[in-house]
N, C-alpha and C positions, 0 to 999 in steps of 0.2 A: 444541583449536582451533588453526588455522594462525596463524602469527605474522608472515608476510611479506605486504606489500601485493601485490595481484594486478596483473600487467602488463596493458597493453592487448592484446587478442587480435589477432593478425595472421596467422592460419593459413589463413583461407578465401580463396577466389577471388572476383573481382568487385569492383566499385567501391563505396565507402561511399555511403550514402544520406544526403544533406544534409537537415537540419542536424546529422546524427549521423555521426560517424566510425565507423560500424557497418555491416557488410555483411549482406545478406539471408541468405547461407549461414551466417554466424556465429551469427545469432539462431536460424535454423532448427535448428542442431545442438544447441541447449540449451533451446529454448523449453519452458516448463512443467516443466523438470527442474533446471537449474543456473543460478547467477548468472554474469554475464560483464561485464567492464568495457569502457568505450568513452569516446570524447571527443564533445563536443557544442559547439554554437555559442552557448550562452546564458550563458557565463561573464561575470560582472560586468555583467549586463544592467541598463540604467538603470531599467527598470520594476520591478526587484526591490531597489532601495535601501531602506534603512529610512526615509529621509525621504519617499520616495514611498509605501511600503507603510503607514506609520503612519496618515495621514488616510484612505487608501483602505480599510484594514481597518475603521476606525471607522465607515465609512458602510455597510458590507455588512450583510445580514440576519444576526441573531445565530445562526440555525440553520445558517449556513454556516461558523461559527467554533467551534473548540475551543481555548479559552484556559486554560492551567493554569500554576501556579507550577512552576519547574524541578524535575525529579527527578534523582537521582544514582545510581540502581541499576538495572541491566537486569532484575532479578528482580521488581520491583514490578508491580502492575497499572498500566496506562497511564492517566495523568491523575488522580492522587490528589487534589490540591488545586486546585479550580477557581477561576480568577480571578473576583471578584465581578462580577455582571452590570452594575453601575453604574461599573465601573472605567474609567479613561480609556485605551482601547486605543491611541490615537494616541501618547500619552506613553510607554506601556509599550514599544511597538514602536520608537519613535525612540531610547529609552534602553535598548535591549536589552542593551547591553554591561554594564549594572549592574542591570537590573530583575529578573533571575533568573526568567525566564519561558520558556514553550514554547507557541507558538501555531501552529495549523494552520488554513488557510483553504481551503475547497473550492469547487467549481463556478465556477472562474475563467473557464472557457470561455463562460459566460453573460454576462460583463461586457464593456462596451465597451473597457475598458483592456487586457484580455488577449485580445480577439477576434483580433488579428493573430497572437499567439502560437499560439492554437488553430488558426488557418488554416495557419500555418507548419509545425505538427507533424502535423496530421491525415493529410495525404496520405503523408508519409514513414513514419509509423508503420504505416499500412495497407500500404505497399509492403514494409516490413521483415517484417511478419507474413505477408503473402501469403495463401495459402489454408490455412495451418497452423491447426488447431483450428477450421476453418470461417471464418477471417478475423475482422477486428475488428468487433464488434457495437456497442460504445459506447466513448467516450473521455472522461476527466475530468481537468481540470487542478487541481492544488492547490499551495499554497506553504507551506513549513514554516520557521518562524523559531524560533531557540533561542539562549539566552544562553550565554556561555562555560561549559564543563564540563557543560552540561545533557545528560542521557541520555534517549533515547527507549527505554522498556523493551521487552523482547522480546515480539513479537506476530506473528501471521500475518495476511495479508490475503487476501481471496477472489479478487482479480484480479491480472493482470500489472501490473508497474510498471517504468517507466524513471525512476530517481531521479537528478536532475541537480544537481550542485554549482554554485551560482551565486556565492556569496561566502562567505568564511571557509573553515575546514577542518573536515571531519567524518569521523570513523571509522565505518565501516559494517560490521557483521558480518552475513553472510547464511548461513542454514542450508544445508548441503550434505551431508546424511546418506545414506550408501549403504544404510542399513537402512530400506527403504520402509515396512515394517510398524510399526517403532518410531516413525518420523516421523508416520505416520497416526494412531496412538493418541495421540501427544503433542498433535497438533492437536485431536483430538476432546476430550481432557481440558481443553485450554485453552478451547475453545468452550463446554464445559459449565460451566466455573468461571473466567471471565476475571478475576473479582475476586481470585483467588489469584495472579495473575501467572504467571511462569515460574520455579519453584523451581530447576530444573536447565536450564542452557543446552545446546542440542544442538551436535553438531559443526558448525563454520561456517568460512567463508572471510572474511578481512579485506580490506576495500577502504578506501582513503583518498581522499575526494572533496575536491578543491580546485576553484576556479573552472574550469569547462570539463571536469571529470571526471564520468562517469556510471556507473551500475551497473544492470543488468537484474536484477529480483527476481521469481522465479517465484511463482505463486499458492500460498498456504499455507506458503511458506517463512518460518520464524521469522527475524526480523531485528531488530537493535537498533543504536542509534547513540550516539555521544558527540561533542560539539563540542570540538575541539582548539584549541590556541593561546590567545591572550588575548582574542580578539574573538568576536562572535556569528557565527552561520552562517545563511545563507538557502539553501534548497533548493527546486527545482521538481520536482513529481511529475507524471508522465504515467501515469495509471492507465488500463488498457484491458481490456475484457471481450470474450470470444469465446463462441460457442455452447457450447463445451466447458466454460468456467468457469461459465456460467449453469446448465447441467445439474449440474455438479459441486457447486455451492452447494446444490442440492436434495438431492443424495446425502449431502453432509456433514451437513446438518441431520437427515436420516433416521438416519444412523449415530450422530450425537450422541445422538439419542433412544435408540437401542439401547445405546449405551455407558452411558447413565445407568441402564440396567436390568442392568448388570453384564456385558454381552457384550463381545466383542473383535472388532469388525467388521474386515473385510479391505478394502484399497483396491480401487476398482472402475475398471478400465481404461476410457478414454473409448470410447463406442460399443459396449462389450461387453455380454454377457448380464446380468452382475451389475448394471451400471449401469442398464440398462433395467428390470430387476426392481425395484430400489430406487426408481427414479423413479415407476414405476406405484404402488408401495406408498405413497409420499409423496403422490401425487396423490389416491389413494383416501382417505387420512387427511384431506386438506384438504376433499375433497368431503363426507365425513361431518361434519367440524367445521362447515362452512357450512350443511349441512342442519340440524344441531342448533341453530345460531344462529338460523336462520329460524324454527324451531319455538318457540324461547324468546324471539323478538323482539329479538335482539341485532344482527341484520343481518350483512352480509358483513364478514369480517375484512380489515383494510387490509394492504397490502404496503409494504415499505420501498423508497422510490425510490432509484435509482442515485445514487451520489455522496454518500450519507450515511454515518454512522459504520459502520465495519466494511467499507466499500467502498474505502478509501484507505490508501495506504502512507505511510511517512515515519519 
């Protein structure tokens, strides 16, 4: 794994797209493939102080929150020890410097408190992505709070992510493996057995996020973080999906099924023959399952809404 923090990219032409010091050409060159660092305008944002987030988090629906006691190894499964449902989240967040906790809050774009933030980033993110991968299909805001030394274990997410450092200092490792086949099988094995964590960490690049620093994380890239220094860290996550990532999720689920049968599926280029074939097979499987459910009286199977577990980074 690389040992030096990545410098901000300054090689592409064009003007940065506010509130990100990131150019369209820069993201276009790496989207879906490699991480890249940038600067942003949300460092030390008043809406993300612990004093503000404490009572705010305590008022939100429990389904939007993942609250766990802090972990200290990137190899573990994510979220081993859940904070009790009756715990005082306001106090835990306000006392994050000593409460030894890790809290993720999703769907902020649906709240009045973060509506301005959502409006401020929606247009710029769509401009940064342009028509790559069919453009932005949906966008989700999340905030990640962690105590000193807390680790977010290694995991992949299904969507693109712009991870922004708001307060504190966080070390972020993002997978950047040139062996595409090894990466793909690693992701499938994790998806099939997330309870096993990541016994072996992949080749990765190291980024250090201080207030105002950000990093783009591609879909399915393993990433893990550690809070540095003596204080807690707050990060803002802008997760976005594209038509390509929506199709890719279907293909990954199909290949995960094949992997469980002992096969070694190959990656499927977006829009290619292999992707179309796997998508058709997956659709046929769902059709058969729904027909079986109707015959047995179980009804249609539910889908997982965007913005829930497995759809966010951090």
